[in-house]
C-alpha positions as CSV (number, residue, x, y, z in Angstrom):
1,X,-88.0,3.6,-84.3
2,X,-85.0,5.4,-82.8
3,X,-81.4,4.4,-83.5
4,X,-80.8,0.7,-82.9
5,X,-77.4,1.4,-81.2
6,X,-76.1,4.5,-79.4
7,X,-73.2,5.3,-77.2
8,X,-70.0,7.1,-76.5
9,X,-66.4,6.6,-77.5
10,X,-63.9,7.6,-74.9
11,X,-60.3,8.0,-76.1
12,X,-57.4,10.2,-77.1
13,X,-57.5,12.3,-80.3
14,X,-54.8,11.3,-82.7
15,X,-55.7,13.8,-85.6
16,X,-58.5,15.2,-87.7
17,X,-59.0,15.8,-91.4
18,X,-61.7,17.0,-93.7
19,X,-63.4,14.9,-96.4
20,X,-62.1,15.6,-99.9
21,X,-64.3,18.1,-101.8
22,X,-66.9,16.6,-104.0
23,X,-67.7,17.9,-107.5
24,X,-69.3,21.0,-106.1
25,X,-66.3,21.8,-103.9
26,X,-67.9,21.0,-100.5
27,X,-66.9,19.0,-97.5
28,X,-69.4,16.9,-95.7
29,X,-67.5,15.7,-92.6
30,X,-64.7,16.5,-90.3
31,X,-63.1,13.1,-89.5
32,X,-61.6,12.5,-86.1
33,X,-59.1,9.6,-85.5
34,X,-59.4,8.6,-81.9
35,X,-57.2,6.0,-80.1
36,X,-58.9,3.5,-77.8
37,X,-58.1,0.0,-76.6
38,X,-59.9,-1.6,-79.5
39,X,-57.8,0.4,-82.0
40,X,-58.0,3.7,-83.9
41,X,-61.6,4.8,-84.5
42,X,-62.7,7.1,-87.3
43,X,-65.4,9.4,-86.2
44,X,-67.3,11.3,-88.9
45,X,-68.8,14.6,-87.7
46,X,-71.3,16.0,-90.1
47,X,-70.6,19.6,-91.0
48,X,-72.9,19.9,-94.0
49,X,-76.3,18.6,-95.1
50,X,-76.2,17.3,-98.7
51,X,-79.8,18.5,-99.2
52,X,-79.4,21.8,-97.4
53,X,-78.3,25.1,-98.9
54,X,-77.4,26.4,-95.4
55,X,-75.2,23.5,-94.3
56,X,-75.6,22.9,-90.6
57,X,-76.4,24.7,-87.4
58,X,-74.0,24.4,-84.5
59,X,-73.0,25.7,-81.1
60,X,-69.7,25.6,-79.3
61,X,-69.0,26.4,-75.7
62,X,-67.2,25.2,-72.5
63,X,-68.7,23.2,-69.6
64,X,-67.4,21.9,-66.3
65,X,-66.7,18.2,-66.3
66,X,-69.3,17.6,-63.6
67,X,-72.1,18.7,-65.9
68,X,-71.3,15.8,-68.2
69,X,-71.4,13.1,-65.5
70,X,-71.1,10.1,-65.8
71,X,-69.2,10.4,-69.1
72,X,-65.8,11.9,-67.9
73,X,-65.3,8.9,-65.5
74,X,-65.7,6.3,-68.2
75,X,-62.7,4.1,-69.1
76,X,-61.2,4.4,-72.6
77,X,-63.3,2.5,-75.2
78,X,-66.8,2.4,-76.5
79,X,-69.7,2.3,-74.1
80,X,-73.4,1.7,-75.0
81,X,-75.8,4.2,-73.4
82,X,-79.5,3.9,-72.8
83,X,-81.5,6.7,-74.4
84,X,-82.5,8.3,-71.1
85,X,-81.7,11.2,-69.0
86,X,-78.9,10.5,-66.5
87,X,-77.2,7.7,-68.5
88,X,-74.7,10.1,-70.1
89,X,-76.8,10.3,-73.2
90,X,-77.1,13.7,-75.0
91,X,-80.3,15.5,-75.9
92,X,-79.6,18.8,-77.5
93,X,-83.1,20.0,-76.8
94,X,-83.6,18.7,-73.3
95,X,-80.3,18.6,-71.4
96,X,-80.3,21.7,-69.2
97,X,-76.7,22.6,-70.0
98,X,-77.0,22.1,-73.8
99,X,-80.4,23.4,-74.8
100,X,-80.9,26.7,-76.5
101,X,-82.7,28.6,-73.7
102,X,-83.8,28.2,-70.1
103,X,-87.4,27.3,-71.1
104,X,-90.6,29.0,-70.0
105,X,-89.6,30.1,-66.6
106,X,-91.8,33.2,-66.8
107,X,-95.3,33.6,-68.1
108,X,-94.2,37.0,-69.4
109,X,-90.9,38.4,-70.5
110,X,-88.8,39.3,-67.4
111,X,-87.4,42.9,-67.0
112,X,-84.0,43.7,-68.5
113,X,-82.1,43.6,-65.3
114,X,-83.4,40.1,-64.5
115,X,-82.6,38.9,-68.0
116,X,-79.1,40.2,-67.7
117,X,-78.6,38.4,-64.4
118,X,-80.0,35.2,-65.8
119,X,-77.8,35.4,-68.8
120,X,-74.7,35.5,-66.5
121,X,-75.9,32.6,-64.4
122,X,-77.3,30.5,-67.2
123,X,-76.0,31.8,-70.6
124,X,-78.2,31.3,-73.6
125,X,-76.8,28.9,-76.1
126,X,-78.4,29.7,-79.5
127,X,-77.7,27.7,-82.7
128,X,-75.4,29.4,-85.2
129,X,-76.2,29.0,-88.9
130,X,-73.5,29.1,-91.6
131,X,-71.8,27.2,-94.4
132,X,-70.0,23.9,-94.1
133,X,-66.7,25.7,-94.0
134,X,-68.0,27.9,-91.1
135,X,-69.0,24.8,-89.2
136,X,-65.7,23.1,-89.8
137,X,-63.8,26.2,-88.7
138,X,-65.9,26.3,-85.4
139,X,-65.1,22.7,-84.6
140,X,-61.5,22.4,-85.5
141,X,-60.0,24.6,-82.8
142,X,-61.0,22.2,-80.1
143,X,-59.5,19.2,-82.0
144,X,-56.1,19.3,-80.3
145,X,-54.0,16.1,-80.8
146,X,-53.5,14.3,-77.5
147,X,-56.6,15.6,-75.8
148,X,-59.0,13.2,-74.2
149,X,-62.2,13.1,-76.3
150,X,-65.8,11.9,-75.9
151,X,-67.7,11.3,-79.1
152,X,-71.4,10.4,-78.9
153,X,-73.2,8.8,-81.8
154,X,-73.8,5.4,-83.4
155,X,-70.9,2.9,-83.7
156,X,-70.0,1.1,-87.0
157,X,-67.4,-1.5,-87.9
158,X,-67.2,-1.6,-91.7
159,X,-63.7,-0.7,-92.7
160,X,-62.6,-0.6,-89.0
161,X,-64.2,0.7,-85.9
162,X,-65.8,4.1,-86.0
163,X,-68.7,6.4,-85.0
164,X,-71.2,8.2,-87.2
165,X,-74.5,10.0,-86.7
166,X,-72.5,12.5,-84.7
167,X,-75.3,15.1,-84.9
168,X,-78.8,15.8,-83.6
169,X,-80.8,12.6,-84.1
170,X,-84.3,14.0,-83.7
171,X,-86.6,16.5,-85.4
172,X,-86.2,15.2,-89.0
173,X,-89.3,16.1,-91.0
174,X,-92.1,13.6,-91.9
175,X,-91.4,12.0,-95.3
176,X,-87.6,12.3,-95.0
177,X,-85.6,9.1,-95.0
178,X,-84.4,9.9,-91.5
179,X,-87.9,10.2,-90.0
180,X,-87.7,6.6,-88.6
181,X,-84.4,7.4,-86.7
182,X,-86.0,10.2,-84.7
183,X,-85.7,9.7,-80.9
184,X,-84.9,11.6,-77.7
185,X,-81.7,11.3,-75.7
186,X,-79.7,9.9,-78.6
187,X,-78.0,12.9,-80.1
188,X,-74.4,13.0,-81.3
189,X,-71.9,15.4,-79.8
190,X,-68.1,16.0,-79.6
191,X,-66.5,16.9,-76.3
192,X,-62.7,17.4,-75.8
193,X,-61.1,17.9,-72.4
194,X,-59.1,21.1,-71.9
195,X,-55.9,21.3,-69.7
196,X,-57.9,22.8,-66.9
197,X,-60.3,19.8,-66.8
198,X,-63.2,21.5,-68.4
199,X,-64.7,20.3,-71.7
200,X,-65.0,22.1,-75.0
201,X,-68.4,21.2,-76.5
202,X,-69.5,21.0,-80.1
203,X,-73.1,20.3,-81.1
204,X,-74.4,20.2,-84.6
205,X,-77.6,19.6,-86.5
206,X,-79.0,19.9,-90.0
207,X,-81.0,23.0,-90.9
208,X,-84.0,20.8,-91.8
209,X,-84.3,19.4,-88.2
210,X,-86.8,20.9,-85.8
211,X,-85.9,22.8,-82.7
212,X,-88.8,21.4,-80.7
213,X,-89.8,17.7,-80.6
214,X,-92.3,15.5,-78.8
215,X,-91.5,12.4,-76.6
216,X,-91.0,10.3,-79.8
217,X,-88.4,12.7,-81.2
218,X,-90.6,13.8,-84.0
219,X,-91.1,17.5,-84.8
220,X,-93.8,19.5,-83.0
């Protein structure tokens, strides 16, 4: 079954910090401290997979606030979201502004001039692969203290309020311990609002997770 709870935290970024290195000298999370009416939340963004030699894959880009509706209009605090298109939920593989490509618009590869035009109108958003340090370095520039922030994932309350599963939550392979959590429209994400009103976007997933999934979120 998919995640039993899913939603978005709207608040103000207080600060961020990396986990302390483990015995092999790696960091597994970049932690955000986010202020909201219920207190200061700790949001653990995964920037490494403990069972992956590659770490994570990620993408970082900028979007207009309107593309993320209805999230930007939400009051500060945690809001549960239905796992469906239009609720504000994120699906890295299905949301038209977040997915890797524009899909199968053409039965054959279009000519170069048309590809160039389409890339300007609808830029491709490929996943980037690298180490945990590369992923952390890609995320941290958008973590400006005082910025409004939207963090999507699963809430927790042990040791204080917080958010985890801030990563793609579908496409885990059969036999893995996360197979049962696969589902569509329940992906984690980090959005921070720029001074011009647009949003910096950071999406991340584990290298073991599939790039194509069925309606149940399981790999195709």
